[in-house]
N, C-alpha and C positions, 0 to 999 in steps of 0.2 A: 477468095477472102473478099467480103463485102466492104462497102464504104465505111460502115459503122465500126467494124473491127479495126480497120486501118486507123481510123480516127482515135480509137481507144489505145491502140499500141503507140501511136504518135504522141498522144497526151502523156502516156506513161514515161516514154523517154524524155519528154520535155521536163516533166516533174523531176525525174532522176537527175537530169542535167542541171536543173536549178538547185537541187539539194546539194550536189557537188560544188556548184559555184558558191553557194551560201557558205558551206564549210570552208572553202578555200579563202573567201573574203574574211570570215571570222578568224581563221587561223592567222592570217596576215595582220589583222588588226591587233590580236593579242601579242604576236611577236613584235610588232611595231611598239606597242605599249611597254613591253619588257625592255626594248631597246632604250626607252626613255628612263628606265630605272637602272642605270649601269651600276656595277659594283664600284663604290668610291674607295672603300678601304675596309680592312677587317678591324673590328673594335679591339682595343688593347685590353690586356688583363686587368681586372679590378676586383676589389673585395670591399663591400659596403655592408650596412646593416639595415634591415627593414624595421619599421616601427614596432614590430612584435619581437624584436631582439634576435631575429633570424638572420644569418649571413646570406648575402645575396652577391653572387659573383658572375663574371662573364659567362661562365659555364651554363647559367640559367637562361641564357639567351638562346641557346641551341634548341632547335625544334619549335620555336615560337617566333611569331612576328612581334617586334617590340617597337613601341613608340616611346621615345625618351625625351624628357624635358628637365630643365633646371629651374627651380623656384625657391622661394623662401616664404615662410608662413606669415610674416608680419608685413609683407608686400601689400600695398593698397592699389597698385596700378596694374602691371602687366599680368602678374601671377594668378589673380583670381580669374582673369579672362582665359588664360592658358588652361587652368584647371577646369573651368567650365567647358572648354572645347574638348578636353579629354573625357569629361563626363558625358558629353554628347556622343562621342565615339564609342565609349564604353557601353552605353545603352544601345547603340546601333549594332554593335557586335556582341551583344550580351550572350547569345547562344553559342558562340564559338569559344573553344578551349585552346585555340591556336594563336590567340592574340593576348598580349599583355602590355600594361601601361606602367612606365617607370618615371616617377617624379623624384629628382635628387636635390635635396636642399643645398643651397650655397651659403647657408648661415648655420652651420652645425653647433656653434656655441649656444644658439638660441633654440634652434629647432631639435630638441631632444626627442627621444622616441615617443614620449607621452604627448608632446606638443604635436608631433607628426600624426600620431594616432587620433587625436582630437580633430585635427585638420582634415584627415582623410574622411571622417564621418560627414563632413559637409559636402563631399564630392562623389565619393566612391560607393557603388552599390553591389560590388562583387570582389572576390578576393584575388582578382587578376590585376589589381593595381598596387604597385609597391611604392612606398614612400621611404626613400633611402637617406641615410646619414652616414657619417664617417669622418675620417681625418680630413681636415680642409685641404691640405696639400694634395692628397689623393683625389679628392673631388676635382681640384683645379687641374691636375694631370689628366684625369679622364676627360674633362671638357676640352682642354687645349690639344693634348697629344692623341687622345683616343677618339675624340669626335670632331676635332678641328673647329671648336667654338671659342668665343671670347670668354675669358674668366677673369677680367681685371676689375679693380674697384668694386669688389664684392661687399655686401651682397647685391646692391643695386645695379652694378654694371654687368650682371650676367646676361647671357644670350637668351633671347626670347624665341629661338628657333626650336621646332620639334625635329627629331631625328628618327627616321624609319630604319630599323635594323632587321635584316631578313632572318630566316631560320638557321642560317649558317654563321651568324654573327657579323654579317657584312652590312656596312653602312650603304644604303641605297638612295636616300633622298632627304633633303631638308625642306622645311616648310616654315613660314612665318606663323608662330604660335598665337599671335594676337589677331590674326586676320581670319574672320569667319569663313571666308571662301576656302581657306585651307582645309576645312573639314571635308569638303567634297572631294578635293584632290586626294587627301589622305585616304578617304573611303575607297575611291577608285583604285589607288595604288595597292591598298591592302587586298582588295578583291583580285587584282591582277596577280599579285605574288601568291595568293592562296591557290589560284588556278594554275600556277606555273608547275 
């Protein structure tokens, strides 16, 4: 075997070794990222109504990654920012059928289905964003007992956190919904869970 053939064989083994090393590093990085997304809890049962008068329950979280937020349409402070951030994320994941967005009103006496429908037109560009209403006490129970978020002094006292729920209905992470940098964290975490 001449020198050139030995060099080619050696180069081949180096390339294969580097490939295995790269796979190992990527696999470790993905597993490390998943460890940063522990299962916090399983979301409690709930039944609310979408702005199109269709029921929406916890069963509709199964098989999808869901981003959940509490808002009210007359809010002039945090809610428009939160809805803008949802809108950015909806556009970034426009082609995915595995992601849905859920905005739940904390002011159901004002935010009727028609009001929510009009509000949705300002932000949503696809039918994977649900604007839910229902009995105020059920909404409070979902926030406090189902998602461990503050729901006192409503509507203004609602939590501004986003909640990432995985395909099995498990709460995986919280984000500050008014912080623009959260968009990048959410995007990365969604990609991690989609790859899982």
